[in-house]
C-alpha positions, 0 to 999 in steps of 0.5 A: 500499500502506497500512503503517506502520513504527515504533520501539517500546520494548515495555513488555510484554515486561520482563526480569528487571532491569526493563529493555524491548527496543526493537523495530521495529514493522511494521503492514500492512493491520492485522496487526502484526509486530515486529523485535527489536534487540539493544537494552534499556533502562529506561523512564527511557532512552526518550523516547516521542515522539521514539522515541530512547533519551536518557541518564539518570543512571546510564547503564550501557550499552557503548554511547553513546546516539547510537550506539544510536540510529544502529544502530536508526535503521539497522535501521529504514531496512532493514525500511522499505526491504524493505516 
C-alpha cells in the first residue's frame, strides 16, 4: 500500500487571532484526509522543515513546545499504526 502520513500546519484555516491549526495529513491513493489535533499556533511558532512547534519570543501557550510536540507525535503514531 502506498500511503503517506505527515504533520502539517493548516495555513488555509486561520482562526480569529491568526493562529493556524496543526493537523495530521493522511494521503492514500491520491486522496487526502486531515485529522485535527487540539493545537493551534502562530505561523512563526512552527518549523515547517522539522514539522515541530518551536518557542517564539511571545510564547503564550500553557504547554511547553516539547510537550506539544510529544502529544502531536503520539497522535501521528496512532494514525500511522491504524493504516
